[in-house]
VEXBAVEX-238965 format. One record per residue: x, y, z of N, C-alpha, C in turn; residue in one letter. Coordinates in nm, 2 decimals, decimal comma. Layout:
<nodes>
NODE    n.X    n.Y    n.Z   ca.X   ca.Y   ca.Z    c.X    c.Y    c.Z resn
NODE      X      Y      Z      X      Y      Z      X      Y      Z    a
...
</nodes>
This chain:
<nodes>
NODE    n.X    n.Y    n.Z   ca.X   ca.Y   ca.Z    c.X    c.Y    c.Z resn
NODE   2,19  -1,17  -4,09   2,30  -1,07  -4,04   2,30  -1,07  -3,89    m
NODE   2,42  -1,07  -3,84   2,43  -1,07  -3,69   2,53  -0,96  -3,65    s
NODE   2,50  -0,90  -3,54   2,58  -0,79  -3,49   2,65  -0,83  -3,36    l
NODE   2,76  -0,77  -3,32   2,84  -0,80  -3,20   2,77  -0,77  -3,07    k
NODE   2,67  -0,68  -3,08   2,60  -0,64  -2,96   2,46  -0,60  -2,99    t
NODE   2,38  -0,58  -2,89   2,24  -0,54  -2,92   2,25  -0,39  -2,96    k
NODE   2,16  -0,36  -3,06   2,16  -0,22  -3,12   2,02  -0,17  -3,13    v
NODE   2,01  -0,05  -3,08   1,88   0,03  -3,10   1,92   0,15  -3,19    k
NODE   1,83   0,17  -3,29   1,84   0,29  -3,37   1,72   0,37  -3,35    v
NODE   1,73   0,49  -3,30   1,62   0,58  -3,26   1,60   0,69  -3,36    g
NODE   1,49   0,76  -3,33   1,45   0,88  -3,42   1,43   0,84  -3,56    r
NODE   1,37   0,72  -3,58   1,35   0,68  -3,72   1,21   0,74  -3,76    i
NODE   1,22   0,81  -3,88   1,10   0,88  -3,93   1,07   0,84  -4,07    t
NODE   1,14   0,75  -4,13   1,11   0,71  -4,27   1,13   0,56  -4,28    n
NODE   1,06   0,51  -4,38   1,05   0,36  -4,41   1,19   0,31  -4,46    l
NODE   1,26   0,39  -4,54   1,39   0,35  -4,59   1,48   0,31  -4,48    s
NODE   1,49   0,40  -4,38   1,59   0,37  -4,27   1,54   0,26  -4,18    e
NODE   1,41   0,25  -4,16   1,36   0,14  -4,08   1,39   0,00  -4,14    a
NODE   1,37  -0,01  -4,27   1,40  -0,13  -4,35   1,55  -0,16  -4,35    r
NODE   1,63  -0,06  -4,38   1,77  -0,08  -4,38   1,82  -0,13  -4,25    y
NODE   1,78  -0,07  -4,14   1,82  -0,11  -4,00   1,78  -0,26  -3,97    c
NODE   1,65  -0,29  -4,01   1,60  -0,42  -3,99   1,69  -0,52  -4,07    a
NODE   1,72  -0,49  -4,19   1,80  -0,58  -4,28   1,94  -0,60  -4,22    g
NODE   1,99  -0,50  -4,15   2,13  -0,51  -4,09   2,13  -0,58  -3,96    m
NODE   2,01  -0,62  -3,91   2,01  -0,70  -3,79   1,99  -0,62  -3,66    g
NODE   1,94  -0,49  -3,67   1,92  -0,41  -3,55   1,81  -0,47  -3,47    v
NODE   1,83  -0,47  -3,34   1,73  -0,53  -3,25   1,61  -0,45  -3,21    d
NODE   1,63  -0,32  -3,20   1,53  -0,22  -3,16   1,52  -0,10  -3,25    l
NODE   1,40  -0,07  -3,30   1,38   0,05  -3,38   1,30   0,15  -3,29    l
NODE   1,35   0,27  -3,28   1,28   0,37  -3,20   1,22   0,48  -3,29    g
NODE   1,09   0,50  -3,27   1,02   0,60  -3,35   0,97   0,71  -3,26    f
NODE   1,00   0,84  -3,29   0,94   0,95  -3,22   0,79   0,96  -3,24    p
NODE   0,71   0,95  -3,14   0,57   0,95  -3,15   0,51   1,06  -3,07    v
NODE   0,38   1,09  -3,10   0,31   1,20  -3,02   0,35   1,33  -3,08    g
NODE   0,34   1,43  -2,99   0,37   1,57  -3,03   0,50   1,59  -3,09    e
NODE   0,51   1,64  -3,21   0,64   1,66  -3,28   0,69   1,54  -3,34    g
NODE   0,62   1,43  -3,33   0,67   1,30  -3,39   0,58   1,25  -3,49    g
NODE   0,59   1,12  -3,52   0,50   1,06  -3,62   0,36   1,05  -3,57    l
NODE   0,27   1,07  -3,66   0,13   1,06  -3,63   0,10   0,91  -3,63    k
NODE  -0,01   0,87  -3,56  -0,04   0,72  -3,55  -0,05   0,65  -3,69    p
NODE  -0,11   0,72  -3,79  -0,12   0,66  -3,92   0,01   0,64  -3,99    e
NODE   0,10   0,74  -3,98   0,24   0,73  -4,04   0,31   0,61  -3,97    q
NODE   0,31   0,61  -3,84   0,38   0,50  -3,77   0,33   0,36  -3,81    y
NODE   0,20   0,35  -3,81   0,14   0,21  -3,84   0,17   0,17  -3,98    k
NODE   0,17   0,26  -4,08   0,20   0,23  -4,21   0,35   0,19  -4,22    q
NODE   0,44   0,25  -4,15   0,58   0,22  -4,15   0,60   0,08  -4,09    m
NODE   0,55   0,05  -3,97   0,58  -0,08  -3,91   0,52  -0,20  -3,98    i
NODE   0,42  -0,18  -4,06   0,36  -0,29  -4,14   0,47  -0,34  -4,24    e
NODE   0,57  -0,26  -4,28   0,67  -0,30  -4,38   0,80  -0,35  -4,31    w
NODE   0,80  -0,36  -4,18   0,93  -0,39  -4,12   0,91  -0,52  -4,03    v
NODE   1,00  -0,62  -4,05   0,99  -0,74  -3,97   1,13  -0,76  -3,90    a
NODE   1,12  -0,81  -3,78   1,25  -0,85  -3,71   1,26  -0,77  -3,58    g
NODE   1,29  -0,64  -3,59   1,32  -0,57  -3,46   1,20  -0,54  -3,38    p
NODE   1,22  -0,51  -3,25   1,11  -0,47  -3,16   1,10  -0,32  -3,18    e
NODE   0,98  -0,27  -3,15   0,96  -0,12  -3,17   0,95  -0,05  -3,04    f
NODE   1,02   0,07  -3,04   1,03   0,15  -2,92   0,95   0,28  -2,95    v
NODE   0,86   0,32  -2,87   0,78   0,44  -2,88   0,86   0,55  -2,80    l
NODE   0,92   0,64  -2,87   1,01   0,74  -2,81   0,92   0,86  -2,78    e
NODE   0,90   0,88  -2,65   0,83   1,00  -2,60   0,92   1,08  -2,50    v
NODE   1,04   1,04  -2,48   1,13   1,09  -2,38   1,17   1,24  -2,40    h
NODE   1,16   1,29  -2,53   1,20   1,42  -2,56   1,08   1,51  -2,57    q
NODE   0,96   1,46  -2,54   0,84   1,55  -2,55   0,79   1,57  -2,41    s
NODE   0,70   1,66  -2,40   0,63   1,69  -2,27   0,50   1,61  -2,26    q
NODE   0,48   1,52  -2,36   0,35   1,44  -2,36   0,33   1,38  -2,22    m
NODE   0,21   1,40  -2,17   0,18   1,36  -2,04   0,07   1,25  -2,04    q
NODE   0,03   1,20  -2,15  -0,08   1,10  -2,16  -0,04   0,97  -2,21    d
NODE   0,00   0,88  -2,11   0,04   0,75  -2,15  -0,07   0,67  -2,22    l
NODE  -0,19   0,69  -2,18  -0,30   0,62  -2,25  -0,31   0,65  -2,40    k
NODE  -0,28   0,78  -2,43  -0,28   0,82  -2,57  -0,17   0,74  -2,65    d
NODE  -0,06   0,73  -2,59   0,05   0,65  -2,65   0,01   0,51  -2,67    v
NODE  -0,03   0,44  -2,57  -0,06   0,30  -2,58  -0,18   0,27  -2,66    t
NODE  -0,28   0,36  -2,67  -0,40   0,34  -2,75  -0,37   0,36  -2,90    d
NODE  -0,27   0,44  -2,94  -0,25   0,48  -3,08  -0,13   0,43  -3,14    n
NODE  -0,04   0,37  -3,06   0,09   0,33  -3,12   0,13   0,19  -3,06    y
NODE   0,11   0,08  -3,14   0,15  -0,05  -3,09   0,30  -0,06  -3,09    p
NODE   0,36  -0,11  -2,98   0,50  -0,12  -2,97   0,54  -0,22  -2,86    g
NODE   0,67  -0,24  -2,84   0,72  -0,33  -2,74   0,77  -0,26  -2,62    h
NODE   0,82  -0,14  -2,64   0,88  -0,06  -2,53   0,84   0,09  -2,55    y
NODE   0,83   0,16  -2,43   0,81   0,30  -2,43   0,93   0,37  -2,37    i
NODE   0,99   0,46  -2,45   1,11   0,53  -2,40   1,07   0,66  -2,34    q
NODE   1,11   0,67  -2,21   1,07   0,79  -2,13   1,19   0,86  -2,08    i
NODE   1,17   0,98  -2,03   1,27   1,06  -1,97   1,24   1,08  -1,82    g
NODE   1,33   1,14  -1,74   1,31   1,16  -1,60   1,18   1,23  -1,56    p
NODE   1,13   1,31  -1,65   1,01   1,38  -1,62   0,88   1,30  -1,64    h
NODE   0,90   1,17  -1,68   0,78   1,08  -1,70   0,79   0,96  -1,61    q
NODE   0,86   0,97  -1,50   0,88   0,85  -1,41   0,74   0,80  -1,36    l
NODE   0,64   0,88  -1,35   0,51   0,84  -1,30   0,45   0,73  -1,39    s
NODE   0,49   0,73  -1,52   0,44   0,62  -1,61   0,49   0,48  -1,57    w
NODE   0,60   0,47  -1,50   0,65   0,34  -1,46   0,55   0,27  -1,36    l
NODE   0,46   0,34  -1,31   0,36   0,27  -1,22   0,27   0,18  -1,30    s
NODE   0,27   0,19  -1,43   0,19   0,10  -1,52   0,28  -0,03  -1,54    e
NODE   0,26  -0,12  -1,45   0,35  -0,24  -1,44   0,34  -0,33  -1,56    k
NODE   0,24  -0,33  -1,64   0,22  -0,42  -1,75   0,30  -0,37  -1,88    s
NODE   0,36  -0,25  -1,87   0,43  -0,20  -1,99   0,58  -0,21  -1,96    l
NODE   0,66  -0,22  -2,08   0,80  -0,22  -2,07   0,86  -0,09  -2,11    n
NODE   0,96  -0,04  -2,03   1,01   0,09  -2,05   1,17   0,09  -2,08    f
NODE   1,21   0,19  -2,15   1,35   0,23  -2,16   1,36   0,37  -2,10    i
NODE   1,45   0,39  -2,01   1,46   0,52  -1,94   1,58   0,58  -2,00    l
NODE   1,57   0,70  -2,06   1,68   0,78  -2,12   1,72   0,88  -2,02    s
NODE   1,85   0,87  -1,97   1,91   0,97  -1,88   2,05   1,00  -1,91    i
NODE   2,11   1,10  -1,85   2,25   1,13  -1,86   2,31   1,07  -1,73    e
NODE   2,43   1,04  -1,72   2,49   0,98  -1,60   2,47   1,07  -1,48    p
NODE   2,47   1,20  -1,50   2,46   1,30  -1,38   2,32   1,29  -1,32    k
NODE   2,22   1,23  -1,39   2,08   1,22  -1,34   2,07   1,10  -1,24    d
NODE   2,17   1,01  -1,25   2,16   0,88  -1,17   2,15   0,91  -1,02    w
NODE   2,23   1,00  -0,96   2,23   1,02  -0,82   2,09   1,06  -0,77    v
NODE   2,02   1,15  -0,84   1,89   1,20  -0,80   1,78   1,09  -0,82    n
NODE   1,80   1,00  -0,92   1,69   0,91  -0,95   1,71   0,77  -0,89    l
NODE   1,83   0,74  -0,85   1,86   0,61  -0,80   1,75   0,55  -0,70    y
NODE   1,72   0,62  -0,60   1,62   0,57  -0,50   1,49   0,55  -0,56    g
NODE   1,44   0,64  -0,65   1,31   0,62  -0,71   1,30   0,50  -0,80    d
NODE   1,41   0,47  -0,87   1,41   0,36  -0,97   1,41   0,22  -0,92    l
NODE   1,46   0,20  -0,80   1,49   0,07  -0,75   1,36  -0,01  -0,73    m
NODE   1,25   0,05  -0,72   1,12  -0,02  -0,70   1,05  -0,06  -0,83    s
NODE   1,11  -0,03  -0,94   1,05  -0,06  -1,07   1,12  -0,18  -1,14    y
NODE   1,04  -0,28  -1,17   1,09  -0,39  -1,24   1,06  -0,39  -1,39    e
NODE   0,99  -0,28  -1,44   0,96  -0,28  -1,58   1,05  -0,18  -1,65    n
NODE   1,16  -0,14  -1,60   1,26  -0,07  -1,67   1,35  -0,17  -1,74    i
NODE   1,34  -0,19  -1,87   1,41  -0,30  -1,94   1,55  -0,26  -1,98    n
NODE   1,57  -0,13  -2,00   1,70  -0,07  -2,04   1,71   0,07  -1,98    f
NODE   1,83   0,11  -1,95   1,86   0,25  -1,93   1,95   0,30  -2,05    v
NODE   1,90   0,40  -2,12   1,98   0,45  -2,23   2,06   0,57  -2,18    e
NODE   2,19   0,56  -2,18   2,28   0,67  -2,13   2,32   0,76  -2,25    l
NODE   2,30   0,89  -2,23   2,34   0,98  -2,33   2,44   1,07  -2,26    t
NODE   2,53   1,13  -2,34   2,63   1,23  -2,28   2,73   1,17  -2,19    g
NODE   2,77   1,04  -2,21   2,87   0,97  -2,13   3,01   1,03  -2,16    v
NODE   3,08   1,06  -2,06   3,22   1,10  -2,08   3,31   1,00  -2,00    t
NODE   3,44   1,02  -2,02   3,54   0,93  -1,96   3,53   0,94  -1,81    s
NODE   3,48   1,05  -1,75   3,47   1,06  -1,61   3,35   0,99  -1,55    q
NODE   3,27   0,93  -1,63   3,15   0,87  -1,58   3,16   0,72  -1,55    d
NODE   3,28   0,67  -1,56   3,30   0,52  -1,54   3,23   0,46  -1,42    g
NODE   3,25   0,52  -1,31   3,19   0,46  -1,18   3,04   0,47  -1,18    s
NODE   2,99   0,58  -1,24   2,84   0,59  -1,24   2,78   0,49  -1,34    t
NODE   2,85   0,47  -1,45   2,80   0,37  -1,55   2,81   0,23  -1,49    v
NODE   2,91   0,20  -1,42   2,92   0,07  -1,35   2,81   0,05  -1,25    r
NODE   2,78   0,16  -1,18   2,67   0,15  -1,08   2,54   0,13  -1,14    a
NODE   2,51   0,20  -1,25   2,38   0,18  -1,32   2,37   0,04  -1,37    i
NODE   2,48  -0,01  -1,43   2,48  -0,15  -1,49   2,46  -0,26  -1,39    s
NODE   2,48  -0,24  -1,27   2,45  -0,34  -1,16   2,30  -0,36  -1,15    i
NODE   2,22  -0,26  -1,18   2,08  -0,26  -1,16   2,00  -0,28  -1,29    y
NODE   2,05  -0,22  -1,40   1,98  -0,22  -1,52   2,07  -0,24  -1,64    f
NODE   2,02  -0,31  -1,74   2,09  -0,32  -1,87   2,11  -0,18  -1,93    p
NODE   2,23  -0,15  -1,97   2,26  -0,02  -2,02   2,28  -0,02  -2,17    v
NODE   2,22   0,08  -2,24   2,24   0,10  -2,38   2,32   0,23  -2,39    l
NODE   2,44   0,23  -2,45   2,52   0,35  -2,46   2,49   0,42  -2,59    f
NODE   2,47   0,55  -2,58   2,45   0,63  -2,70   2,58   0,65  -2,77    s
NODE   2,59   0,62  -2,90   2,71   0,62  -2,98   2,68   0,71  -3,10    v
NODE   2,77   0,80  -3,13   2,75   0,89  -3,25   2,85   0,87  -3,36    h
NODE   2,95   0,79  -3,34   3,05   0,77  -3,44   3,14   0,66  -3,41    g
NODE   3,23   0,62  -3,50   3,32   0,51  -3,49   3,43   0,53  -3,39    l
NODE   3,47   0,66  -3,36   3,59   0,69  -3,29   3,59   0,64  -3,15    e
NODE   3,48   0,62  -3,08   3,48   0,56  -2,94   3,41   0,43  -2,93    n
NODE   3,37   0,37  -3,04   3,30   0,25  -3,04   3,37   0,13  -2,97    l
NODE   3,50   0,11  -3,00   3,58   0,01  -2,94   3,59   0,02  -2,79    t
NODE   3,61   0,15  -2,74   3,62   0,17  -2,60   3,49   0,15  -2,53    d
NODE   3,38   0,19  -2,59   3,25   0,16  -2,53   3,22   0,01  -2,52    i
NODE   3,25  -0,06  -2,62   3,22  -0,21  -2,62   3,30  -0,27  -2,51    l
NODE   3,42  -0,22  -2,48   3,50  -0,27  -2,37   3,44  -0,26  -2,23    k
NODE   3,34  -0,17  -2,22   3,27  -0,15  -2,09   3,16  -0,26  -2,08    l
NODE   3,14  -0,34  -2,18   3,04  -0,45  -2,18   2,89  -0,40  -2,15    y
NODE   2,85  -0,30  -2,23   2,71  -0,26  -2,22   2,62  -0,37  -2,27    p
NODE   2,49  -0,36  -2,23   2,39  -0,45  -2,29   2,38  -0,42  -2,44    a
NODE   2,41  -0,30  -2,48   2,41  -0,27  -2,62   2,44  -0,12  -2,64    g
NODE   2,42  -0,08  -2,76   2,44   0,06  -2,80   2,31   0,12  -2,86    i
NODE   2,30   0,25  -2,86   2,19   0,32  -2,93   2,25   0,42  -3,03    s
NODE   2,19   0,42  -3,14   2,23   0,51  -3,25   2,11   0,60  -3,28    l
NODE   2,13   0,71  -3,36   2,03   0,80  -3,39   2,01   0,81  -3,54    v
NODE   1,89   0,79  -3,59   1,87   0,79  -3,73   1,86   0,93  -3,78    g
NODE   1,84   0,95  -3,91   1,84   1,08  -3,97   1,73   1,09  -4,08    s
NODE   1,69   1,21  -4,12   1,58   1,23  -4,22   1,63   1,19  -4,36    d
NODE   1,53   1,16  -4,44   1,55   1,13  -4,58   1,57   1,27  -4,65    e
NODE   1,65   1,27  -4,75   1,67   1,39  -4,84   1,54   1,41  -4,92    e
NODE   1,49   1,30  -4,98   1,37   1,29  -5,05   1,32   1,14  -5,03    k
NODE   1,19   1,11  -5,05   1,15   0,98  -5,03   1,23   0,88  -5,12    p
NODE   1,29   0,78  -5,05   1,37   0,68  -5,11   1,52   0,72  -5,13    g
NODE   1,55   0,84  -5,10   1,69   0,89  -5,12   1,75   0,92  -4,98    i
NODE   1,85   0,84  -4,94   1,89   0,84  -4,80   2,04   0,81  -4,79    k
NODE   2,11   0,89  -4,71   2,25   0,86  -4,68   2,25   0,82  -4,53    d
NODE   2,29   0,69  -4,51   2,28   0,64  -4,37   2,40   0,68  -4,28    y
NODE   2,50   0,74  -4,34   2,61   0,80  -4,27   2,67   0,72  -4,15    g
NODE   2,67   0,78  -4,03   2,73   0,71  -3,92   2,66   0,58  -3,88    a
NODE   2,53   0,58  -3,90   2,46   0,45  -3,87   2,51   0,34  -3,95    v
NODE   2,53   0,36  -4,08   2,58   0,25  -4,17   2,72   0,22  -4,13    a
NODE   2,81   0,32  -4,10   2,95   0,29  -4,06   2,95   0,20  -3,94    d
NODE   2,88   0,24  -3,84   2,88   0,17  -3,71   2,82   0,03  -3,73    i
NODE   2,71   0,01  -3,80   2,65  -0,12  -3,82   2,75  -0,21  -3,89    l
NODE   2,82  -0,16  -3,99   2,91  -0,24  -4,07   3,03  -0,28  -3,98    q
NODE   3,07  -0,19  -3,89   3,18  -0,22  -3,79   3,14  -0,33  -3,69    a
NODE   3,01  -0,34  -3,67   2,96  -0,44  -3,57   2,92  -0,57  -3,63    l
NODE   2,93  -0,58  -3,76   2,89  -0,71  -3,82   2,98  -0,82  -3,78    e
NODE   2,92  -0,94  -3,75   3,00  -1,06  -3,71   3,03  -1,13  -3,84    v
NODE   3,16  -1,16  -3,86   3,21  -1,23  -3,99   3,16  -1,37  -3,99    d
</nodes>
């Protein structure tokens, strides 16, 4: 299965969704880890059953301040951080995804230029007024646009992002899952 652009699906908390996304050709699977997220044992059991995508350790929405705890307990390819965790970027051997809103760019721009280990910037809350900011960010970093539905997917793809990011959802019961918007968007992105 091949998709028209790179896709990250985040907030994955169940094996059903992880396997569905992998089968659909998703490039990156994001798992909330640490406080309020998956415990190390849950995460490791899940990733043992998934092949293909790279794994993103999502800590950007937590106040977790211990990078060593993340790297010691959760094997993965990328660590997704927020503006409050920029000090983690000093660990040059790790790969990061920085999650920001376009309005954050002005304040962060100077601090980010010295880091070569930001592999993607995931933009959330993008509006039609953010075009110049989005273009500025994409000069320096590959951008993943946060997408929530089909209604603006075509317009977003016209901006030539490095990819898009979607958000997973919880299972109703183990093995019972409605993939909703994620399924609709992945089907729309399928290459014939």
